C-alpha positions as CSV (number, residue, x, y, z in Angstrom):
1,M,67.7,-38.1,-11.4
2,A,68.2,-34.6,-12.7
3,E,66.2,-31.8,-11.1
4,G,65.4,-28.2,-11.9
5,K,63.9,-28.5,-15.3
6,R,60.1,-28.5,-15.0
7,G,58.3,-31.3,-16.7
8,K,61.3,-33.5,-17.6
9,V,59.6,-36.8,-16.7
10,G,56.2,-35.8,-18.1
11,S,57.7,-34.7,-21.4
12,M,58.4,-38.3,-22.6
13,A,57.3,-38.3,-26.3
14,G,55.3,-41.5,-26.7
15,E,55.5,-45.1,-25.9
16,E,58.4,-45.7,-28.3
17,K,60.9,-43.7,-26.2
18,V,59.9,-45.5,-23.0
19,V,60.3,-48.9,-24.7
20,K,63.7,-47.8,-25.9
21,K,64.7,-46.9,-22.4
22,L,63.6,-50.3,-21.2
23,E,65.5,-52.0,-24.1
24,D,68.6,-50.0,-23.4
25,F,68.3,-51.0,-19.8
26,G,68.2,-54.7,-20.8
27,L,71.0,-54.4,-23.4
28,S,73.3,-52.8,-20.8
29,M,72.8,-55.9,-18.6
30,I,73.5,-58.2,-21.6
31,S,76.7,-56.2,-22.3
32,E,77.9,-56.7,-18.8
33,V,77.3,-60.4,-18.9
34,Q,79.2,-60.7,-22.2
35,K,82.1,-58.9,-20.6
36,E,81.9,-61.4,-17.7
37,I,80.9,-58.6,-15.3
38,S,78.0,-59.1,-12.9
39,P,75.0,-57.1,-14.1
40,T,74.3,-54.1,-11.9
41,F,71.2,-52.1,-11.4
42,K,71.7,-48.5,-10.2
43,T,69.1,-46.1,-9.0
44,T,69.0,-43.0,-6.8
45,A,68.4,-44.0,-3.2
46,R,64.9,-43.2,-1.9
47,T,65.8,-43.4,1.7
48,K,64.8,-40.7,4.2
49,S,68.4,-39.7,4.6
50,N,68.6,-38.9,0.9
51,V,65.5,-36.6,0.9
52,F,65.8,-32.9,1.6
53,F,64.0,-29.6,1.1
54,D,65.6,-27.6,-1.7
55,E,65.1,-24.0,-0.8
56,G,66.2,-22.8,-4.2
57,L,63.6,-24.9,-6.0
58,G,61.0,-24.7,-3.3
59,Y,60.2,-28.4,-3.0
60,I,61.3,-31.7,-1.4
61,R,63.5,-33.8,-3.6
62,L,66.0,-36.6,-3.7
63,G,69.7,-36.2,-3.1
64,D,72.5,-37.7,-5.0
65,K,73.1,-41.0,-3.1
66,I,73.1,-44.0,-5.4
67,E,71.9,-47.5,-4.6
68,E,73.4,-50.5,-6.5
69,R,72.2,-54.1,-6.8
70,T,74.3,-56.8,-8.4
71,F,73.1,-60.2,-9.6
72,I,76.0,-62.2,-8.0
73,N,75.3,-60.7,-4.5
74,V,73.3,-63.3,-2.6
75,G,71.5,-60.6,-0.6
76,Q,70.6,-58.6,-3.7
77,A,70.0,-61.3,-6.3
78,R,66.3,-61.8,-5.6
79,K,65.5,-58.0,-5.8
80,F,67.7,-57.8,-8.9
81,M,65.7,-60.6,-10.6
82,Q,62.4,-59.0,-9.6
83,T,63.3,-55.6,-11.0
84,I,64.3,-57.1,-14.3
85,A,61.0,-59.1,-14.4
86,I,59.0,-55.9,-13.8
87,A,60.8,-54.0,-16.5
88,N,60.2,-56.8,-19.0
89,K,56.5,-57.0,-18.1
90,C,56.1,-53.2,-18.5
91,K,57.7,-53.4,-21.9
92,K,55.1,-56.0,-22.8
93,F,52.3,-53.8,-21.6
94,L,53.7,-50.9,-23.8
95,K,54.0,-53.1,-26.8
96,E,50.4,-54.3,-26.4
97,R,49.2,-50.8,-25.6
98,S,47.5,-52.2,-22.5
99,H,47.3,-50.8,-19.0
100,T,47.0,-52.2,-15.6
101,S,47.4,-51.2,-11.9
102,I,50.4,-52.0,-9.8
103,R,48.1,-54.7,-8.2
104,G,47.5,-56.2,-11.7
105,L,51.3,-56.2,-12.3
106,Y,51.8,-58.0,-9.0
107,Y,49.4,-60.8,-10.1
108,Q,50.9,-61.0,-13.5
109,L,54.3,-61.8,-12.0
110,K,53.4,-63.6,-8.7
111,F,53.6,-67.2,-10.0
112,S,55.9,-66.5,-13.0
113,L,58.8,-68.6,-11.7
114,G,57.0,-71.7,-13.0
115,D,55.2,-74.7,-11.6
116,T,58.4,-76.7,-10.9
117,L,59.7,-74.2,-8.3
118,D,58.3,-74.1,-4.8
119,E,58.6,-70.3,-4.7
120,D,56.8,-67.3,-6.1
121,M,58.3,-64.3,-7.8
122,F,56.6,-62.1,-5.2
123,A,55.2,-63.2,-1.9
124,E,53.4,-59.9,-1.3
125,Q,52.6,-56.7,-3.3
126,S,54.7,-54.8,-0.7
127,E,57.7,-56.5,-2.5
128,S,56.8,-55.3,-6.0
129,N,55.6,-51.7,-5.3
130,P,59.0,-50.3,-4.2
131,L,60.7,-51.9,-7.2
132,V,58.3,-50.0,-9.6
133,E,59.4,-46.8,-7.9
134,D,63.1,-47.8,-8.3
135,L,62.5,-48.2,-12.0
136,E,60.8,-44.8,-12.2
137,V,63.8,-43.2,-10.7
138,A,66.4,-45.2,-12.6
139,L,64.8,-44.7,-16.0
140,N,63.6,-41.1,-15.3
141,V,60.0,-42.0,-16.2
142,K,56.7,-42.1,-14.3
143,R,54.8,-45.3,-13.7
144,E,52.1,-44.0,-15.9
145,D,54.7,-43.9,-18.7
146,L,55.1,-47.7,-18.1
147,N,51.3,-48.1,-18.6
148,L,50.8,-48.7,-14.8
149,N,47.7,-46.8,-13.5
150,T,47.2,-45.4,-10.0
151,D,43.8,-44.7,-8.4
152,R,41.7,-42.0,-10.1
153,K,41.0,-39.3,-7.6
154,G,40.0,-35.7,-8.1
155,V,37.3,-33.8,-10.0
156,V,37.4,-30.7,-12.2
157,A,34.9,-28.1,-13.4
158,G,35.6,-24.9,-15.4
159,G,37.2,-23.5,-18.5
160,L,39.4,-26.4,-19.5
161,V,39.0,-28.4,-22.7
162,L,41.1,-31.6,-23.2
163,N,41.7,-34.1,-26.0
164,D,41.9,-37.6,-24.7
165,K,43.4,-40.3,-26.9
166,F,42.7,-43.7,-25.2
167,G,41.9,-47.2,-26.3
168,G,41.9,-46.3,-30.0
169,D,39.4,-43.5,-29.5
170,E,39.7,-39.8,-29.4
171,T,37.5,-37.8,-27.1
172,T,37.1,-34.1,-26.5
173,I,36.3,-33.3,-22.8
174,D,34.9,-29.9,-22.0
175,C,35.1,-29.4,-18.2
176,S,32.6,-26.6,-18.3
177,K,29.9,-29.1,-19.5
178,Q,30.2,-31.9,-17.1
179,G,27.1,-31.1,-15.0
180,R,27.0,-31.8,-11.3
181,S,29.6,-34.6,-11.5
182,G,32.5,-32.8,-13.1
183,W,35.3,-34.5,-14.9
184,M,37.1,-37.3,-13.0
185,I,40.9,-36.8,-13.2
186,P,42.6,-40.0,-14.6
187,S,45.9,-41.5,-13.3
188,D,47.8,-40.3,-16.4
189,V,47.3,-36.8,-17.6
190,D,50.3,-36.7,-19.9
191,N,50.3,-39.6,-22.3
192,G,47.5,-39.2,-24.9
193,M,46.1,-36.2,-23.0
194,D,46.5,-32.8,-24.5
195,F,45.1,-29.4,-23.5
196,V,43.0,-27.9,-26.3
197,N,42.0,-24.7,-24.5
198,V,42.5,-23.2,-21.0
199,D,40.3,-20.2,-20.3
200,A,40.6,-19.3,-16.6
201,D,42.2,-16.7,-14.4
202,Y,43.3,-19.1,-11.7
203,V,43.0,-22.6,-10.2
204,L,41.1,-23.1,-7.0
205,V,41.9,-26.4,-5.2
206,V,39.1,-27.3,-2.7
207,E,39.9,-30.0,-0.1
208,K,36.5,-31.6,0.2
209,D,34.2,-33.0,-2.5
210,A,31.1,-31.7,-0.6
211,M,32.4,-28.1,-0.7
212,W,33.4,-28.6,-4.4
213,Q,29.8,-29.6,-5.1
214,R,28.5,-26.5,-3.2
215,L,30.7,-24.2,-5.3
216,N,29.9,-26.1,-8.5
217,E,26.2,-25.7,-7.9
218,D,26.7,-22.0,-7.4
219,K,28.7,-21.9,-10.7
220,F,31.6,-20.3,-8.8
221,W,34.0,-21.3,-11.5
222,K,31.9,-19.6,-14.2
223,K,31.3,-16.4,-12.2
224,E,34.9,-16.1,-11.2
225,N,36.5,-17.6,-14.4
226,C,38.5,-20.2,-12.6
227,I,39.2,-23.9,-12.7
228,L,37.7,-25.7,-9.7
229,I,39.4,-28.8,-8.6
230,T,38.8,-31.1,-5.6
231,P,41.4,-33.8,-4.8
232,K,38.9,-35.3,-2.3
233,G,41.4,-35.1,0.5
234,Q,45.1,-35.7,-0.1
235,S,45.9,-35.3,-3.7
236,S,46.7,-38.2,-6.0
237,R,49.6,-38.2,-8.4
238,G,47.4,-37.5,-11.4
239,C,45.6,-34.6,-9.6
240,R,48.9,-33.0,-8.6
241,R,50.3,-33.5,-12.1
242,L,47.3,-31.8,-13.6
243,I,47.6,-28.8,-11.2
244,R,51.3,-28.6,-12.1
245,K,50.5,-28.5,-15.8
246,L,48.0,-25.7,-15.2
247,A,50.5,-23.8,-13.1
248,D,52.9,-24.1,-16.1
249,R,50.3,-22.2,-18.0
250,K,51.0,-19.3,-15.6
251,L,47.7,-19.8,-13.8
252,P,47.9,-18.9,-10.0
253,V,47.0,-21.8,-7.8
254,Y,45.0,-21.2,-4.6
255,C,44.3,-23.9,-2.0
256,F,41.2,-23.9,0.2
257,T,41.1,-26.5,3.0
258,D,40.0,-27.1,6.6
259,C,41.7,-25.1,9.3
260,D,43.5,-28.0,10.9
261,A,46.9,-29.7,10.5
262,W,45.5,-32.3,8.1
263,G,43.9,-29.8,5.8
264,W,47.0,-27.6,5.9
265,Y,49.3,-30.6,5.1
266,I,47.2,-31.2,2.0
267,Y,48.2,-27.7,0.9
268,W,51.9,-28.3,1.8
269,A,52.0,-31.6,-0.1
270,I,50.7,-29.7,-3.2
271,K,53.1,-26.9,-2.7
272,T,56.4,-28.7,-1.8
273,G,55.6,-32.3,-2.7
274,S,56.0,-35.0,-0.1
275,I,58.8,-37.2,1.3
276,N,57.3,-40.4,-0.2
277,L,57.1,-38.8,-3.7
278,A,60.3,-36.8,-3.5
279,Y,61.5,-38.5,-6.7
280,L,58.5,-36.9,-8.6
281,A,58.7,-33.5,-7.1
282,N,59.9,-31.8,-10.2
283,D,56.7,-32.9,-11.9
284,I,54.1,-32.5,-9.2
285,A,55.2,-29.9,-6.7
286,I,53.7,-26.3,-7.1
287,P,56.0,-24.0,-5.0
288,E,54.1,-21.0,-6.3
289,A,50.8,-22.2,-4.8
290,K,49.2,-20.0,-2.1
291,F,46.8,-20.8,0.7
292,V,43.5,-18.9,0.7
293,G,42.0,-20.4,3.8
294,V,40.6,-21.4,6.2
295,T,42.9,-19.9,8.9
296,M,42.7,-19.3,12.7
297,R,43.1,-15.6,12.0
298,D,39.8,-15.7,10.0
299,I,38.0,-15.6,13.4
300,K,39.0,-12.0,13.7
301,D,37.6,-11.1,10.3
302,Y,34.5,-13.4,10.4
303,E,33.2,-13.2,13.9
304,F,30.6,-16.0,13.5
305,L,33.5,-18.5,12.9
306,G,34.4,-18.2,16.6
307,K,31.1,-19.9,17.5
308,L,31.6,-22.7,14.9
309,T,35.0,-24.0,16.0
310,I,35.2,-27.7,17.1
311,N,37.6,-29.4,19.5
312,A,40.8,-30.7,18.0
313,K,41.5,-34.4,18.7
314,D,44.7,-35.8,20.0
315,V,45.7,-36.9,16.4
316,D,45.1,-33.3,15.2
317,I,47.4,-32.0,17.9
318,K,50.1,-34.6,17.1
319,R,50.0,-33.7,13.4
320,A,50.3,-30.0,14.2
321,E,53.4,-30.7,16.3
322,E,54.9,-32.8,13.5
323,M,54.3,-30.0,11.0
324,L,56.1,-27.5,13.2
325,A,59.1,-29.9,13.1
326,Y,59.4,-29.6,9.3
327,D,62.1,-27.0,8.5
328,W,60.3,-25.8,5.4
329,I,57.3,-24.9,7.5
330,S,59.0,-23.8,10.7
331,R,60.9,-21.1,8.8
332,N,57.5,-19.5,7.9
333,K,56.4,-17.3,10.8
334,D,52.8,-17.0,9.6
335,W,52.4,-20.8,9.5
336,V,54.2,-21.2,12.9
337,E,51.6,-18.8,14.3
338,E,48.7,-20.7,12.8
339,L,50.0,-24.1,14.1
340,K,50.8,-22.7,17.6
341,T,47.3,-21.2,17.8
342,V,45.8,-24.7,17.2
343,L,48.1,-26.2,19.8
344,K,47.2,-23.4,22.3
345,T,43.4,-23.3,21.8
346,K,43.0,-27.0,20.8
347,K,40.4,-25.9,18.3
348,K,39.9,-26.3,14.6
349,I,37.5,-25.0,11.9
350,E,36.1,-26.9,9.0
351,Q,35.7,-25.2,5.7
352,D,32.1,-26.3,5.9
353,A,31.6,-23.8,8.7
354,L,31.6,-21.0,6.1
355,Q,28.1,-22.1,5.2
356,G,26.9,-21.0,8.6
357,P,25.5,-17.6,7.7
358,R,24.1,-18.9,4.4
359,L,25.0,-21.6,1.9
360,S,26.4,-19.2,-0.6
361,F,28.6,-17.3,1.9
362,V,31.6,-19.5,1.1
363,G,31.7,-17.9,-2.4
364,D,31.7,-14.4,-0.8
365,Y,34.5,-15.5,1.5
366,L,36.7,-16.7,-1.4
367,R,36.0,-13.7,-3.6
368,E,37.0,-11.3,-0.8
369,K,40.2,-13.2,0.1
370,I,41.3,-13.6,-3.4
371,A,40.5,-10.0,-4.4
372,K,42.4,-8.6,-1.3
373,K,45.2,-11.2,-1.8
374,K,44.8,-12.4,1.8
375,F,47.0,-15.5,1.3
376,L,49.4,-17.5,3.3
377,S,52.3,-18.8,1.2
């Protein structure tokens, strides 16, 4: 899969082009059969050994190793057949303009070998999920382009207006007028979803929904002219894709998480992508993102935080040690210092602790750090 050109997968222009990719995929198989050649399915290998951090691009991506499956290979025939069945079913979804989840896809295909055979197409969903990802890579599309939804996760408030064409309707969504709930980010923010207006100076990604609600109630996004997003923990594909699209509009992206390895990894997954989604890094990683807090060094600037630390658990310590082993993190001396401080003190700080002095202090903290550019990158 080609890398380096931002938004290549997400730029697919409509269902027709995806259908054509699926049809061309099928026709290539037919052509091989007509030539008396065993049909072959090729995709970039998604093995750990074929994933690396590209320092030039600033994110984790797939290498160039290719995986092949042939129909006449006894060990590969079942996976080959399953892959073709998934492609055919996704083409049907696109033709019908209907959507489902990867769970729904599994049930659509599970018994499709027929009543006369004592075997299912898929015994477990764990068989079908990786094959969907293989198709994404092989055809250079996202599963959302195949009308396969993932979980909705993430909420937005601020100066963003979108046009949503879905289910035969067209809806204008103004994220500055969504009240206390905000706008829930869908799985697919590309197909039938267009930006009408973006009026903001930057994007603030807040780890926890509770903190997002605190800032939303204070109208932080309005006072500071920013777009306020919470992924509600680790970011979903749709949430990361939306942040990437906003970053493509030249909006700075600042991340605000807990001061522990789990919160910090949320930032790094947004910034560099992740090993599991390395094949989508070009569309979801935001290498230009910066970390605004919370950090262990904040204790020096905000004395009250020293009294509001909590004990790190064994899993927190283990995660910090794992992060130090990632070469894209270990080469950054500021982050090494932060992680080593956690390991030494066995302490952590939740972003909620910034409400200690008063509920609205968190807004003052963010304003000061952003104004003074006190970021980790």
